[in-house]
Backbone as XML, in Angstrom:
<?xml version="1.0"?>
<chain id="A" units="angstrom">
  <residue number="1" name="MET">
    <atom name="N" x="-7.407" y="-29.957" z="-64.732"/>
    <atom name="CA" x="-6.077" y="-30.041" z="-64.835"/>
    <atom name="C" x="-5.493" y="-29.338" z="-63.727"/>
  </residue>
  <residue number="2" name="ASN">
    <atom name="N" x="-4.488" y="-29.828" z="-63.051"/>
    <atom name="CA" x="-3.593" y="-29.065" z="-61.855"/>
    <atom name="C" x="-2.441" y="-28.704" z="-62.501"/>
  </residue>
  <residue number="3" name="ARG">
    <atom name="N" x="-2.027" y="-27.605" z="-62.098"/>
    <atom name="CA" x="-0.868" y="-26.892" z="-62.600"/>
    <atom name="C" x="-0.338" y="-25.849" z="-61.881"/>
  </residue>
  <residue number="4" name="ILE">
    <atom name="N" x="0.991" y="-25.957" z="-61.578"/>
    <atom name="CA" x="1.825" y="-24.943" z="-60.642"/>
    <atom name="C" x="2.295" y="-23.938" z="-61.439"/>
  </residue>
  <residue number="5" name="LEU">
    <atom name="N" x="1.985" y="-22.553" z="-61.026"/>
    <atom name="CA" x="2.477" y="-21.314" z="-61.760"/>
    <atom name="C" x="3.609" y="-20.772" z="-60.957"/>
  </residue>
  <residue number="6" name="SER">
    <atom name="N" x="4.435" y="-20.082" z="-61.500"/>
    <atom name="CA" x="5.621" y="-19.355" z="-60.695"/>
    <atom name="C" x="5.712" y="-18.018" z="-61.217"/>
  </residue>
  <residue number="7" name="VAL">
    <atom name="N" x="6.559" y="-17.464" z="-60.636"/>
    <atom name="CA" x="6.664" y="-15.989" z="-61.035"/>
    <atom name="C" x="6.909" y="-15.950" z="-62.442"/>
  </residue>
  <residue number="8" name="GLY">
    <atom name="N" x="6.368" y="-14.818" z="-62.792"/>
    <atom name="CA" x="6.452" y="-14.591" z="-64.312"/>
    <atom name="C" x="5.565" y="-15.231" z="-65.158"/>
  </residue>
  <residue number="9" name="SER">
    <atom name="N" x="4.845" y="-16.238" z="-64.772"/>
    <atom name="CA" x="3.802" y="-17.093" z="-65.456"/>
    <atom name="C" x="2.493" y="-16.287" z="-65.650"/>
  </residue>
  <residue number="10" name="THR">
    <atom name="N" x="2.003" y="-16.767" z="-66.881"/>
    <atom name="CA" x="0.601" y="-16.075" z="-67.006"/>
    <atom name="C" x="-0.458" y="-16.756" z="-66.346"/>
  </residue>
  <residue number="11" name="PHE">
    <atom name="N" x="-1.280" y="-16.022" z="-65.581"/>
    <atom name="CA" x="-2.292" y="-16.642" z="-64.848"/>
    <atom name="C" x="-3.581" y="-16.681" z="-65.730"/>
  </residue>
  <residue number="12" name="PRO">
    <atom name="N" x="-4.253" y="-17.825" z="-65.759"/>
    <atom name="CA" x="-5.369" y="-18.188" z="-66.449"/>
    <atom name="C" x="-6.549" y="-17.148" z="-66.017"/>
  </residue>
  <residue number="13" name="ALA">
    <atom name="N" x="-7.548" y="-16.941" z="-66.979"/>
    <atom name="CA" x="-8.499" y="-15.864" z="-66.681"/>
    <atom name="C" x="-9.507" y="-16.816" z="-65.816"/>
  </residue>
  <residue number="14" name="PHE">
    <atom name="N" x="-10.311" y="-16.055" z="-65.006"/>
    <atom name="CA" x="-11.312" y="-16.731" z="-64.170"/>
    <atom name="C" x="-12.210" y="-15.692" z="-63.629"/>
  </residue>
  <residue number="15" name="LYS">
    <atom name="N" x="-13.279" y="-16.155" z="-63.045"/>
    <atom name="CA" x="-14.307" y="-15.362" z="-62.234"/>
    <atom name="C" x="-15.006" y="-16.299" z="-61.289"/>
  </residue>
  <residue number="16" name="LYS">
    <atom name="N" x="-14.662" y="-15.855" z="-59.796"/>
    <atom name="CA" x="-15.019" y="-16.797" z="-58.547"/>
    <atom name="C" x="-15.797" y="-15.909" z="-57.752"/>
  </residue>
  <residue number="17" name="THR">
    <atom name="N" x="-16.589" y="-16.555" z="-56.892"/>
    <atom name="CA" x="-17.323" y="-15.902" z="-55.866"/>
    <atom name="C" x="-16.392" y="-16.040" z="-54.536"/>
  </residue>
  <residue number="18" name="ALA">
    <atom name="N" x="-16.235" y="-15.082" z="-53.902"/>
    <atom name="CA" x="-15.239" y="-15.127" z="-52.660"/>
    <atom name="C" x="-15.869" y="-14.630" z="-51.494"/>
  </residue>
  <residue number="19" name="VAL">
    <atom name="N" x="-15.491" y="-15.210" z="-50.238"/>
    <atom name="CA" x="-15.820" y="-14.753" z="-49.014"/>
    <atom name="C" x="-14.959" y="-13.545" z="-48.531"/>
  </residue>
  <residue number="20" name="VAL">
    <atom name="N" x="-15.409" y="-12.408" z="-48.411"/>
    <atom name="CA" x="-14.596" y="-11.267" z="-48.298"/>
    <atom name="C" x="-15.029" y="-10.343" z="-46.921"/>
  </residue>
  <residue number="21" name="SER">
    <atom name="N" x="-16.109" y="-10.795" z="-46.360"/>
    <atom name="CA" x="-16.418" y="-10.289" z="-45.103"/>
    <atom name="C" x="-17.366" y="-10.964" z="-44.170"/>
  </residue>
  <residue number="22" name="LEU">
    <atom name="N" x="-17.202" y="-10.546" z="-42.876"/>
    <atom name="CA" x="-18.042" y="-11.203" z="-41.766"/>
    <atom name="C" x="-19.495" y="-10.440" z="-41.641"/>
  </residue>
  <residue number="23" name="GLU">
    <atom name="N" x="-19.597" y="-9.300" z="-42.171"/>
    <atom name="CA" x="-20.504" y="-8.447" z="-42.097"/>
    <atom name="C" x="-21.750" y="-9.148" z="-42.879"/>
  </residue>
  <residue number="24" name="LYS">
    <atom name="N" x="-23.032" y="-9.065" z="-42.349"/>
    <atom name="CA" x="-23.988" y="-9.562" z="-42.774"/>
    <atom name="C" x="-24.620" y="-8.706" z="-44.034"/>
  </residue>
  <residue number="25" name="GLY">
    <atom name="N" x="-24.834" y="-9.539" z="-45.264"/>
    <atom name="CA" x="-25.087" y="-9.017" z="-46.360"/>
    <atom name="C" x="-23.926" y="-8.556" z="-47.360"/>
  </residue>
  <residue number="26" name="LYS">
    <atom name="N" x="-23.020" y="-8.412" z="-46.610"/>
    <atom name="CA" x="-21.464" y="-8.329" z="-47.364"/>
    <atom name="C" x="-20.644" y="-9.246" z="-47.588"/>
  </residue>
  <residue number="27" name="GLU">
    <atom name="N" x="-20.913" y="-10.702" z="-47.161"/>
    <atom name="CA" x="-20.228" y="-11.815" z="-47.017"/>
    <atom name="C" x="-19.437" y="-12.098" z="-48.338"/>
  </residue>
  <residue number="28" name="PHE">
    <atom name="N" x="-20.043" y="-11.975" z="-49.593"/>
    <atom name="CA" x="-19.495" y="-12.608" z="-50.853"/>
    <atom name="C" x="-19.317" y="-11.486" z="-51.640"/>
  </residue>
  <residue number="29" name="SER">
    <atom name="N" x="-18.273" y="-11.555" z="-52.628"/>
    <atom name="CA" x="-18.025" y="-10.652" z="-53.715"/>
    <atom name="C" x="-17.435" y="-11.531" z="-54.894"/>
  </residue>
  <residue number="30" name="ASP">
    <atom name="N" x="-17.639" y="-11.125" z="-56.060"/>
    <atom name="CA" x="-17.116" y="-11.657" z="-57.229"/>
    <atom name="C" x="-15.607" y="-11.171" z="-57.412"/>
  </residue>
  <residue number="31" name="LEU">
    <atom name="N" x="-14.801" y="-12.104" z="-57.732"/>
    <atom name="CA" x="-13.352" y="-11.658" z="-58.213"/>
    <atom name="C" x="-13.076" y="-12.041" z="-59.379"/>
  </residue>
  <residue number="32" name="SER">
    <atom name="N" x="-12.422" y="-11.509" z="-60.183"/>
    <atom name="CA" x="-12.012" y="-11.918" z="-61.458"/>
    <atom name="C" x="-10.414" y="-11.676" z="-61.816"/>
  </residue>
  <residue number="33" name="SER">
    <atom name="N" x="-9.987" y="-12.377" z="-62.712"/>
    <atom name="CA" x="-8.613" y="-12.127" z="-62.944"/>
    <atom name="C" x="-8.349" y="-10.938" z="-63.542"/>
  </residue>
  <residue number="34" name="GLU">
    <atom name="N" x="-9.354" y="-10.268" z="-64.456"/>
    <atom name="CA" x="-9.085" y="-8.986" z="-64.791"/>
    <atom name="C" x="-8.848" y="-7.844" z="-63.809"/>
  </residue>
  <residue number="35" name="ALA">
    <atom name="N" x="-9.744" y="-8.042" z="-62.658"/>
    <atom name="CA" x="-9.345" y="-6.952" z="-61.644"/>
    <atom name="C" x="-8.016" y="-7.148" z="-60.979"/>
  </residue>
  <residue number="36" name="LEU">
    <atom name="N" x="-7.375" y="-8.222" z="-60.689"/>
    <atom name="CA" x="-6.198" y="-8.605" z="-60.292"/>
    <atom name="C" x="-5.029" y="-8.230" z="-61.066"/>
  </residue>
  <residue number="37" name="PHE">
    <atom name="N" x="-5.185" y="-8.462" z="-62.465"/>
    <atom name="CA" x="-4.236" y="-7.824" z="-63.323"/>
    <atom name="C" x="-4.070" y="-6.500" z="-63.404"/>
  </residue>
  <residue number="38" name="ASN">
    <atom name="N" x="-4.901" y="-5.734" z="-63.021"/>
    <atom name="CA" x="-5.005" y="-4.310" z="-63.065"/>
    <atom name="C" x="-4.559" y="-3.708" z="-61.683"/>
  </residue>
  <residue number="39" name="ASN">
    <atom name="N" x="-4.185" y="-4.601" z="-60.806"/>
    <atom name="CA" x="-4.059" y="-4.120" z="-59.392"/>
    <atom name="C" x="-2.555" y="-3.971" z="-59.162"/>
  </residue>
  <residue number="40" name="GLU">
    <atom name="N" x="-1.714" y="-4.593" z="-59.877"/>
    <atom name="CA" x="-0.252" y="-4.323" z="-59.625"/>
    <atom name="C" x="0.209" y="-4.665" z="-58.196"/>
  </residue>
  <residue number="41" name="LYS">
    <atom name="N" x="-0.292" y="-5.572" z="-57.494"/>
    <atom name="CA" x="-0.077" y="-6.025" z="-56.339"/>
    <atom name="C" x="0.119" y="-7.590" z="-56.226"/>
  </residue>
  <residue number="42" name="TRP">
    <atom name="N" x="0.973" y="-8.098" z="-55.411"/>
    <atom name="CA" x="1.003" y="-9.514" z="-55.341"/>
    <atom name="C" x="-0.363" y="-10.257" z="-54.913"/>
  </residue>
  <residue number="43" name="THR">
    <atom name="N" x="-0.766" y="-11.268" z="-55.536"/>
    <atom name="CA" x="-1.884" y="-11.983" z="-54.987"/>
    <atom name="C" x="-1.567" y="-13.561" z="-54.992"/>
  </residue>
  <residue number="44" name="VAL">
    <atom name="N" x="-2.087" y="-14.244" z="-53.951"/>
    <atom name="CA" x="-1.877" y="-15.621" z="-53.644"/>
    <atom name="C" x="-3.420" y="-16.113" z="-53.871"/>
  </residue>
  <residue number="45" name="MET">
    <atom name="N" x="-3.506" y="-17.246" z="-54.847"/>
    <atom name="CA" x="-4.779" y="-17.885" z="-55.154"/>
    <atom name="C" x="-4.662" y="-19.352" z="-54.837"/>
  </residue>
  <residue number="46" name="PHE">
    <atom name="N" x="-5.667" y="-19.915" z="-54.202"/>
    <atom name="CA" x="-5.748" y="-21.246" z="-54.121"/>
    <atom name="C" x="-7.175" y="-21.702" z="-53.951"/>
  </residue>
  <residue number="47" name="TRP">
    <atom name="N" x="-7.648" y="-22.449" z="-54.629"/>
    <atom name="CA" x="-8.906" y="-22.910" z="-54.583"/>
    <atom name="C" x="-9.198" y="-24.536" z="-55.112"/>
  </residue>
</chain>
């Protein structure tokens, strides 16, 4: 299901593997909604 969220919408819970670096051995990291909710910064997600 595709859904567009706007400011103030509740973001769905997730856990994804993301590319975070070009450094060998440190290219990937797991990102979760829990870590972003506790960050108090703007985040743009698309996948």
